[in-house]
C-alpha positions as CSV (number, residue, x, y, z in Angstrom):
1,M,34.7,7.0,9.2
2,S,32.9,4.1,10.6
3,G,31.1,3.2,13.8
4,S,31.2,5.6,16.6
5,D,33.7,7.9,14.8
6,T,30.9,9.0,12.5
7,F,29.0,10.5,15.5
8,D,32.1,12.1,16.9
9,D,33.0,13.9,13.7
10,T,32.3,17.6,14.1
11,S,34.2,18.9,11.1
12,D,31.0,20.3,9.5
13,D,29.5,21.8,12.6
14,H,31.2,25.1,12.3
15,E,29.9,25.6,8.8
16,R,26.3,24.8,9.8
17,F,26.6,27.1,12.8
18,E,28.0,29.9,10.6
19,A,25.2,29.5,8.1
20,E,22.6,29.7,10.8
21,L,24.3,32.9,12.2
22,V,24.3,34.5,8.7
23,A,20.6,33.7,8.2
24,H,19.8,35.1,11.6
25,D,21.7,38.3,10.8
26,Q,19.9,38.7,7.5
27,D,16.5,38.3,9.2
28,A,17.5,40.9,11.8
29,V,18.3,43.6,9.2
30,R,15.1,43.1,7.1
31,V,12.8,46.1,7.2
32,A,9.1,45.4,7.7
33,T,7.3,47.0,4.8
34,A,3.9,45.3,4.9
35,D,2.8,47.3,8.0
36,I,2.5,50.7,6.4
37,D,-0.9,52.2,6.8
38,E,-2.2,55.0,4.6
39,K,-1.5,57.8,7.1
40,T,2.1,56.7,7.5
41,A,2.5,56.3,3.7
42,R,1.1,59.8,3.1
43,H,3.5,61.3,5.6
44,L,6.5,59.4,4.1
45,V,5.6,60.3,0.6
46,S,5.0,64.0,1.5
47,N,8.5,64.1,3.0
48,L,9.9,62.4,-0.1
49,V,8.2,65.0,-2.3
50,D,9.6,67.8,-0.2
51,R,13.1,66.4,-0.6
52,D,12.6,65.9,-4.4
53,V,13.0,62.1,-4.1
54,V,9.5,61.7,-5.4
55,I,8.1,63.8,-8.3
56,P,4.3,64.1,-8.7
57,V,3.0,64.1,-12.3
58,P,-0.4,65.7,-11.9
59,G,-1.6,65.2,-15.5
60,D,-1.0,61.4,-15.3
61,R,-1.9,61.1,-11.6
62,V,1.3,59.2,-10.8
63,L,4.3,59.6,-8.6
64,V,7.8,59.0,-9.9
65,H,10.5,57.7,-7.5
66,E,13.4,59.6,-8.9
67,P,16.4,57.5,-7.8
68,S,14.9,54.3,-9.3
69,G,12.8,55.8,-12.1
70,E,9.8,53.7,-11.0
71,T,6.3,55.1,-11.4
72,F,3.4,54.5,-8.9
73,D,-0.3,55.4,-8.9
74,S,-0.6,54.4,-5.2
75,I,0.9,56.2,-2.3
76,T,1.1,53.1,-0.2
77,Q,2.8,51.1,-3.0
78,L,5.3,53.9,-3.3
79,A,6.0,54.0,0.4
80,V,6.5,50.2,0.6
81,F,8.7,50.3,-2.4
82,H,10.8,53.2,-1.1
83,N,11.3,51.4,2.3
84,G,12.4,48.2,0.5
85,W,14.6,50.1,-1.9
86,T,16.3,52.0,0.9
87,A,16.8,48.8,2.9
88,A,18.4,47.0,-0.1
89,R,20.6,50.0,-0.8
90,N,21.8,50.2,2.8
91,A,22.4,46.5,2.9
92,S,24.5,46.6,-0.2
93,E,26.5,49.6,1.2
94,E,27.2,47.6,4.4
95,T,28.5,44.6,2.5
96,A,30.6,46.7,0.1
């Protein structure tokens, strides 16, 4: 295309618009994990222990996240990990 036809060509507009919508949707479903304080983390991890999702290993002073097999020595790190792990799992189930 040449001249003013170049400015009138909108053939790629729908693809750019769709890409922006997808990016916006992905931002909307992200879970904020950085804002977990220690009190919230303790409450979450206590609930996870009660549901056998997290197994405490007293001798090693660690917590094992059963579904993933990951080991943590920090309650806050475990809480942040679990929230991210759950969000990723839920997102993959929605796209499947």
